N, C-alpha and C positions, 0 to 999 in steps of 0.2 A: 383391526390392525393397529399396532402401537404407533403413536405419533413420534416423529423425530424429535429428540430433545433440543432445546435452544442452546444448551451448553453455555448460558450466561454464567458469569463468575463474579464472586464477591468475597471479601474477607472481613471478619470481625477480629479485632485485637484487643486484649486486656493488658493495659499498661500499668507499671508501678509508678506511683507518685513518690518522688525522692526528695528528702531534705538535703541540700548540698553540703551543709555543715556537718551533720551527724552521719550522713549516708543512710539513715534509717528511712523506713517507709513513713509517709506523712498522711494522716487522715485529712482529706481536703475535698472529697467529692461534692459535698453540698455547696461549697464555694464555687467549684467548677460548674455545677448545675445552675446556680444562680446567674452565672455569667455565660450561659449557653449562647445567647445572641452575640456576645463579644467573640466567642470561639468561631462563630460562623463568619464574622467579619474579617477574621485574620487572613483568610484566603478567598475573600469575596464569594462566599457561598459554597465553597468546595466541600465543606464539612456538612454534607446534606443530611447525614444520619444523625448529626448532633452528638453531644456528650451524654453517655448513659452511665448510670451507677451500676455497681455490682455488689456482692455480699459484703465485702470489706470497704471501708471508707477510704482506704489508701489505694484503691484500684479505680481506674477510669477506663471505660470501654468505648470504642469507636468502631463504626463499620463503614466500609466503602459503599458507594451507590452500586446498584446492579450494573455490571459492565458487560459489554458485548464482545470484548477481546481481552487478551492478556496485556497487550500494550495499553489499552485503556485502564485496566486495573492497576498497572504500574504507576501511571500518572496519578490516579486517585489515591493509592496507598501512600505514595511519597508526599502528596499534598496533605493527606490526613495527618501523617506524622509531623510534618512541618508545622501544621496549625496547632497541634496539642503541645508541641515543644514551645512554640511562641506563647501560647496561653499560659503554660507553667512558668516560663521565664519571666513573664510579666508579674508574677507573684513570688518570684524568688525561689522557684522550685525547678526540679528536673524530672525527666521521664526516662524510664528504662524498660526495655522489652526482654524479659526472661521469665521462665515459668515458676521460679521461686526466687525470693530475695536471699542474698547470701547469708544474712544473719538476723534480720528482724524476726522476732518471735511472735507466733500467732496469738499468744496470750495477751500481748500488748496492743492488739488491734481493735479499733472501734468497728462496730457493725453499722452499715449504712442505715440512716434513719428513715426507712421506708417500710410500709406494712408488709410487703411481700418477703422482705429479708427477715423481719421479725418472725414471720410465719415459718420461714425456712429453719431458723434457729430453734423455734418451738418444736418443729417436727423432728429435727435431727440432733439437737442439743450440741454436745461438745464436738461431735463429728463435723457439724457445719462450721463451728468456730475455727476448727483446724484447717478449713479449706482456703488457706492463704496461698493460693496458686493462681497462675495467670495462663490463660490458654489462647489459642488461635483457631478460629472456626472458618472453614472454607466451604462456600456454597456453590454448587454447580446446578444450573437449571435443568430440570427434568420434569416436563409437564405431564407426561403419562405416568400415573402412579403405579401401574403394574410394572413398568420398566424400572421405576425407582426401587421397587422391592427386589426385582430380579437383579438389578445392579448391586444393591446392598448385599445380597446373599453372596455374590461372587467376589466383590471388591474387598471383602474382609481379608482375603489372602494378602493383599498389598499393604494393609494398615501397619504391620510392623516395619516394613520398608520405609514408610513415610515417617513413622516415629523416629527411626534411627537417623533419618536425615535432619531432624529438627530438634534434637535433644538440647535443652538449655536450662536444666535444673539439677545440677550436681550438688547443690548445697541445701541444707535445711537447718534453720535455727542455729547458725554458726558452725555447723559441722560439715565437713566434706563427707558425703554419704557413700562414696564409692559407686554410686549409680549415676548414669548419664541423665535419666529422666525420673527424678524422685517425685515429681508432680504426678506421674502416672500411678504411683503407689498410693499417694495420699488420696487422689480422686476416687479410687475404687473402694474407699470406705463408704462412700454414699451408695444408696440403692440405685438400681437401674443404670448402672455404669458398665464400662468395659465393652467387650465384644457382643454384638447382638446375636440372637438366634436367627435361624433362617425362617422364612415364611413363604408359603406356596403362592401367595397373591396379596394384592393390596387389601382385598376384602378380609383376608385372614388377619392381616396386621391391624386393620381397623377394628375388627372384633376384639382382638387382644387389648388395644388401647381402651375401647369402650368398657370392657370388663374391669379394667383397672379403675376407670372413672366411676363406674356404677357401684363398685365396692368400696369407694372412699380412699383408695390407695393414692390417687393423684387427682388434681383438679382438671388438668388437661394434658395434652401431649407434650407440653414444654417441660414437664417433669421427667421425661425419658432422656437420659443423658448418655446414651451409648457412644461408642467411638465413631460410629457413623449412623445416621438416622434420616428418614424422610422428615423434612421439617414440618412441624405441626401446622404452620400457617402459610408458608410460602411453597411454591412448586419447585423445591430444590432438594437435592441430596446434600445433607450437611456433614462434613467430615470434622470431627471433634478430637481425633486422636493426636494431632500434632502438639508438641510444645510450641510456644510462640518463638518465632525466629528473631534473634536480636538484630540482625541485618535485614533491612526492608527488602533488598534485592533477593535474598534467600526465601523470604515469605512469598514473593511473587513467583519465584521458580517452583516452589513446592505446589502452589496453587495451580500453576500451568501444568505440572505433571499430573495432578489429580484430574484436571479437565481432559487431558489427553487419555488417561486411563478410562474415564467415563465414555469418551468418544470411541475408544477401542472396543469397549463392552457393547456399545450400540452397534458398531459395524459387525461384530460377531453375530449379534441378535438379528440383524437385517438378513443375514444369510442362514438363518435358522440354526445357529450355533451358539455356544456359550462357553464360558470358562468353567473349569471344574469347581464345584463347591466342596470346600474341605471342612472337616470337623472343627468345631470351635475350640476344643481343647488342644488340637494341634497348632492352630494359629496362635493360641494363647502362649504356647511354648516359645514361638518366635517373638511374640510381643515381650515376654519376659527377657529374652536375650537382648532385644533392642533397647529396652529401658535400662538394662544393666550395663551393657557394653557399647551401645550405640553402633557406630560404623566399624569399630575395632574388633567386633566379635565375629561369631559364626551363627548363621541361622540354618534351619532345616529346609533343604529342597525336597518337598514332599514327593515330587515325581520320581526323583532318583533315590529317595529315601536315604540321604546322607547329608552331613554337615557341609556347608559351603560358606566361604567368607561373605560376610554381609555386603561388603562393597561389590562383590561379583554379582550377587543376586539383584542389587539395585541397578547395576549396569544391564543385567538381563531384562529387567523391567523397562528400562529406557529403550532397549532395542525392540521390545514387543510393541511399543507405542510410537515407533519412529515415524511411520507414515502419518499418523494422526497429528504428531507435532508439526510436521510440514503443512498438513491441511489447515491446521488452526493458526499457522503463522507465529508460533511461539518458540522457534528455534533459538533465537537470541536470548530469550529469558531462561530457557531450559539449560543453556550452557553453564549457567551459574551452579547447577547441580554437580557438574563434573568438577568444579573447584571445591565444592563441599566434600566430594569424595576424596580429593587430594589432600585438603588442608584440615578437614574435620568440621565439627559443628560448634555452636556457641559453647556447649558444655566442655568441649575439648579446649577451647580458647580460655574459658574461665579457669579451668584447672591450671593451665600453663601460667596465667597471670598470678594465681595463687601461690604456685610453687616458686616463681621468680621473685616474689616478695617474702619469701621465708616459710610459707606454708604453715603447718601446725606450730612450728617453733616461734612464729611471729604472727599468730593468728589474727589478732585484731587489725593490725596494719594491712595484712594480706587480704582480708575480707573487704576492707575499705577500698583497696586497690581494685578489687574485682568489681565493686559497684561503680567506681569511676570508669572502668573499662566498659562496662555495660552501657553507661550513659553515652559514652563516646560512640560506641558501635551502633546504638539505636539511632543516632542522629546522622550516621554516614549517608552522604548523597542527598540530604534534604536541605 
């Protein structure tokens, strides 16, 4: 018999380090790493996970502690953002949360000076160097590995919905791309990304991973970068599909929704039921629509076999998990999603600022205005 999941919750966020004068990305991660103890003093130890490097030296990653509730997560995430903002401000820098920088070019970025990233570049060459993207990963505690696989198989359906709620990367190298999540396109240049296939059991998934390890494809499960995956080291299901939310309260709301979806899947499983598993290529059609149009588009309702407004499908997902939201005590945090549905995502707000400042006709100034906007929004409420 499967063990009930703990449904613990945590968020990892990858932030942009910004030079306030040029608004460019600033390579500064080694200095942050050297002052790791100082970062933890900022909020008296609340930065329990500490400062972590990522591939590019202009990125800093932080993760919340494992939280027992969404309310606890909210406190931890806001404290985390406050701490990294203060650490950056002490060094005359700023922090922004968006999945691409509006105009900094990947060719001008330093790679973090750590062996694992040198190996990543060696293995993937220019593709790795182009990965100037910033993500948000949500972990939900699932101790039973077979249920983690069962949940991964079925929750794939909702991944485009989550992406549509979080889009924050409409710009790339100074160009307005016409996409709401250009990060999603860039990331899928890497191997073992995108939507996972389905697996009949944890044993089958484990055999798959071991085969990749045994044949020299990967060193370990950390090199599987799917949109959702069983974490290779922790008893969690890790959701990697979202863009990073610029507003902290929106990040908390999306994490709360994912927790509720997993709880709903478990409640179905308890009653010997499950949600239908759809073909990956059909879900990929919805993901394409989500990354292109965000909430303003239409996705496919596979049950009705027709196009439906994306906002309507997200509202239907919220209704499916309504009881679980109450059970988990996350109603207040989830309410923020209804505001996102009304007002749009970070990508929508970035486009609005860009156009207000002249758009393509005044590109340099408009892009700098977008960076300033992102810095302000990232600090909201902290």
